[in-house]
N, C-alpha and C positions, 0 to 999 in steps of 0.2 A: 776568196778573195784575190785569186792567182798569185804574183808572182811579189803582189803588194804586202808591204808587212802591217797586217792587221793593229799590231803593236803600236810602231809608229803613225798612225794613220787616228789612233786614239789618241792619244799622246798629243798630232797637232789639233784634234778636236778639242781636248780639253785645256789647251791652250790659249784657242780662241775663245771659247764659249764661257769656261767660268769665270774671267774676271769680268766680262760684260754683264754675269747673270748679278755677281754680287754690287757689284756699280750699281745697277738697272734697280734693284730691289732695295737697295738704300736709300736711292733718289726716291720713291714711290713710298718708302716707308717716313723719307723725310718730310714729303709733299702731304702727305694726311696728317701731319704735326704741322705744317705751316698754314694749311686751312682751316684751321682751327676746330679738327677731329676731336674727340674725346681718345685719347692714344696711351693704350697699355698694352700689356703683351697678346691678350687675346686678340686684340683688335691689328697689331704686328701680322698673328699668327694667319687672321682674315686674308690678308695681300696676298700674304706667300701661297697662301692655300689656294687663292682664284689664280694666281700666276701659275700653280703647278696644274690645273684643272685644264689650261688652254696648252700646260706641253704635247696633250695629244692630237693637238691640229696639226702640229709641224709637218706630218706626211702631207695633210691636205695641199690642193692648187687652189683652193678655193679663198675669194676677195677676203681678207681679214674684215672680222668684224666687231676688234674692239681694240684697244693700245696692246694688250699681251700680243694678242695674235700678229699684230702689225709688227711689234718689235721681231718677235721672234722670227715673222718671215723674211724681216729685213736682214737679222743676222743669219738666217739661212742661205740667203741667194748672195751674202756677201762673201759668205765660206766658199760657195760651190765656187763662184768668180774667180776669187781669190788665192784659193787654196786646192780643191777638192779638182778642178778642172787643168789648171796647170802641171799641178805636182802628179795627178793621178792618173786622173781621167785620160790622159794625154798618151800614158803609157801604157794604160790597158782600160780599152773603151768599154769592154764588159764587168763593168764593176759591179756588183750586185749595191743597187740604190740605195733599196729598201735597206740593206743592213747599214750600210752608213748614216742612214736617219736614225735606226732603232738605236746605234751608237751615241749620237746627236741627243736623242731623250734621254738614254743614261746617264750621259755626264751633266744634261741640264738640270734633271734630276737629284743627282748628287749635290751641284754649285748649289742647289735652293735651300735641304736639309744642310749645308752647311752653313747660310745666311741665318735658317732656323737657331742652329747652335750658336752662334754668333748672337744673336737678339737675344737670345732666353739669356746668355751670361752675362752680358751688358746689363737688363732688367735686375736679373737676381744680383748682382755686385749691389747694382743701386740700391735695390730692399735691404742687402742686409747692414749696408752701411747705415741707411738711415734707422735702421729699425733698432740697433744696438747702443745706439747714442747712448739712451736715458736707461739703459742698462749697465750695471757695475762692473769695473772693469774685468774682475776675475772673472765673472761668469759671462762674460759676453763671447767667447768660442765657444762657449755648449750652445747659449741662445745661437751663434749663428750657423752650426752646425742642423740645431733642428731646424731653423728658417729654410735651410736648405733642402735637408731629404721632406718637410711638408711640400715645400714649393714643386718639388721634383714632383709627387704623388700627383698634386695638382695637376702640372701641366701635361702630366700622364694620361691624367683623364680627357685632356681637352683633343689630346695628339695620339693617334693610334701608333703609330711608329717613331715614340719621342725618343730622341737620341742621350738616351740618360747616361751612356759609359764617355764620349767626348765633353759634358757637362759636367761631369764628376771629374774629370781630370784636369779642366780649366779651375776646378777647386779645390785642390791639392792643399794639404795640409799648412805647408809654406804662404800657397796666397790665401788662404783666409785669414792667417795671423796675419799679413799683409796688411786686407781689409779691415782690420781690428785698429791696427793702426792708423788706419786713415779715419777710423770711426773716432778717434782719443783727440785727432786735428781739431782745435776751434774750427767753427764756423766762419766763414768769411764777413767782415763785419758789414751791415745794414750801411746803407748811406743817411748819416747823421743830419738832421735838419740846419738849414742856415742857422746862423746866430742871429740875435733880436736886433744887432746894429746893422749888419747891412738889408734886413729886412724895412728897418725904418730907412734906410738912403734908398731903397727901390720897391717901392710900394707894391701889395700883393698886385694891384690893381693891373700896373703897368706890365707886370710879368704874364699874364694872363694874355694878355691883346699882343704883347712880342709873341707869344708861343701859339695864334692865333694868324694863318695868312689874311692880308689885308683886300684881297679882294673873295674874300668868303662870301657869294652874293648865291650859292650854287643851293639850289632849289633837288635837294638828294633824292625826293622821291621819284620828281622827274626823270634824273637821271638814271633810278632805279628801273623806273617802265624804261626807259628808252632803250636800254642794255638788256633787259630782260627779252624783249620784244626781237631785238638781234638774236641773243642766243637762242629762240624757239626757232625764228626762219632758218637759223644753222641747223639744227638737228632735227627740221621738221620732214623730210624726207626719210633720212632712218629711222627715226620715232614710229614712221604711221607703216613701213616695210618689217620692222622688229615683231613678232608675232608671237611674242613673251614677254609678262610681267622684269622678268631678270634680263634680255634682251634688250628692253628700252630704259633699265636704270644702268646697262653697261654704257648704252650712246650718251644718256646724259655724264655718265661719269666722267667720257671723252672730251668735255668741255674744258676743264681747267688746263689740262696737257697740253690739248690746241690750243689755247690762248698764251702759254707756257713756250709752245714750239713755234708758234707764229706770231711774232710777237708785233708786226707789223697789222694784224688785224684790229685792235682797238682803237690804235689813233686812224687808221680809215673808216671807224665806222666813227668815231668822235667829229672826224672832217664833215663830214655826210649829214652831221646835224642840222637840221635848216634851225630846229627853235634851240640852237647852242647858246646857252649863258652868255655872260661877256665876263670871261673868268680868263687867267693862263691856260693855255692848251697842256699846259706841263703840271699845273694842279687839277684839269680835269682829268689826266689819266693817273694823276696817285690817287682820288678818290673813285674811280672807277676801279681800279686794282683792290683799294680797301673792302668795295661792296662785292665783289665779285663772288668770294665765296657764298656768299649769303643768298645773293641770286641763285647759284648752282643749288643750292638747298633749298629753295623754294619750288624751281622748277620740278626737285624730285620729286617734292612732297606734292604737288600739282600730277605728275605722274602717276602717281601711287593714287592718289584720291581718283583720279578718273579711272584707274584699272577696277579699282576697289566697286565704285559705282556702277558699272557695268557687270560685273559679277552679282552685285545686290540684284541689279536690275532684269539679268535672266534667270537669277532665283524666283524672282516674283512672276515673272511668267510662267512659272514652273509651278507654283505651288498657291493654294489656298492662301489667304489672308491670314488667317489665325496663325499658320504655319510659318508665313514670310517673318513675322516679327522673329519671331526665334533667329530664324537663317540668317535675316540680317545682323544681328547682334552676334550669331557666329564668327560672319563675315569679318565684321568691324574687329572684333576681339582677335581673330588670328591676325590682321596685318597691323594691330596694334600690339603685338607678342612679336611678331617674326620681323617687321620690317621696321619699328619705328620706337626703337629703343632710344634714341636720342631726342632731348625735349625741343630743340630747335627743329627737329624733321616733324615731331610729332603735331607742335602748333602750324607748322605749314600746311601739313597735311590733315587736320580738321579745319584748317581755314578754307582749302580748296575744295575741301568735301563738302563745306556748306553752301559752297558759292556753286557748284555743281548742282547741288540739290534743287536750287532756289532757280536755276538759270533751267532746269529741266521742269519746273513746276509749273514757271511761266512759260513754258511751251505748250501747255495744255489750257492754260487760263482762259475763259471767254473774255470778249473783249469789253473795254471799260467805258462804263455809263455815261453819261452825259456829265456827270458832278465836275469831270476834271478829265485834262488830257494826263495820258500816261507818262508819266515819268521817263527819262529815256537815264539807258546803265551806263553809268561813267564806265570812258575807256580802260581804265585802268579796273573797272572791277571784270572783265572780259574775260572767258573761260580761255585757257590754255590751247583747248583744242578746237575752239570757235576760231580763236588768231590760224589755228594749224589749217 
């Protein structure tokens, strides 16, 4: 590194990257809670692991393939342009860039571990406080220690490099006692029902009407189909280019962050809707934002269903009919076990799978007899891959 201080550069890298990693990962975890996914420490761990897996892409000059890679690539370029070039490369043009990248990766991994520790500590605090509320006061401290040590064992099995020491430091005897005091505090009172007199003055019927928009003549199925088509068209090219199932799912996972970043897209789509209902634009956008997570989940299920069908048909062409039945069941069970642990996603997958199989069967059916005309397929029942 010539005359450049390696320690100074390390400090510059840490000051630049560490707060960005913390803020970005916390935002990713909050976003996962916002879209309605089942949130747990293991789910947060999956988000952090996915980010860690993309840190290895940092030295690559290829176009980023997902949101994590895009964010890391932006950080790398920003640091290079604002700090590395003016403060270091101008003084010594022969700096070992590979070494600088390694320092960046080291700081990124360390910061990610710090977020993991914070996530574990926050989750364990909530678990301890909620678990000891119904335990006798004199036994609460003992029970809190048992929960702490058993939880650390479980998390240690989930994560090979589990940060045991920082977590234990966060639960010193004084801090455990503070949690016990917190558990003795009464729960915040729930909102009590309105007294009978105001209810008589303001009938329930009127309250329900006041809570509903006066212009709510919106067919939400049509809105959902409209947004679904736009989202499919938006990811059409990257979905087709993605070589694996995980790559396709990563493309789908960029939809919500994209709409969150480019907030002008949704109003533009709605503005160009030819059969737009006669409702207020603000109300239409508000309703669209509410159903977007469910549409993205539907697309995720459709992608999984299509890949599952392709895998089944490939197996059918290479096996006997008797053997194919077992292979098909094994493929379906594997998808249900590894990709479809959320109930909503499983329902979307099974519905899309049934539709894919029906579409495939219809391709090979003989022409309809003169008994009646063929029933055309509803536009809303069109396969995602036919739309693409």
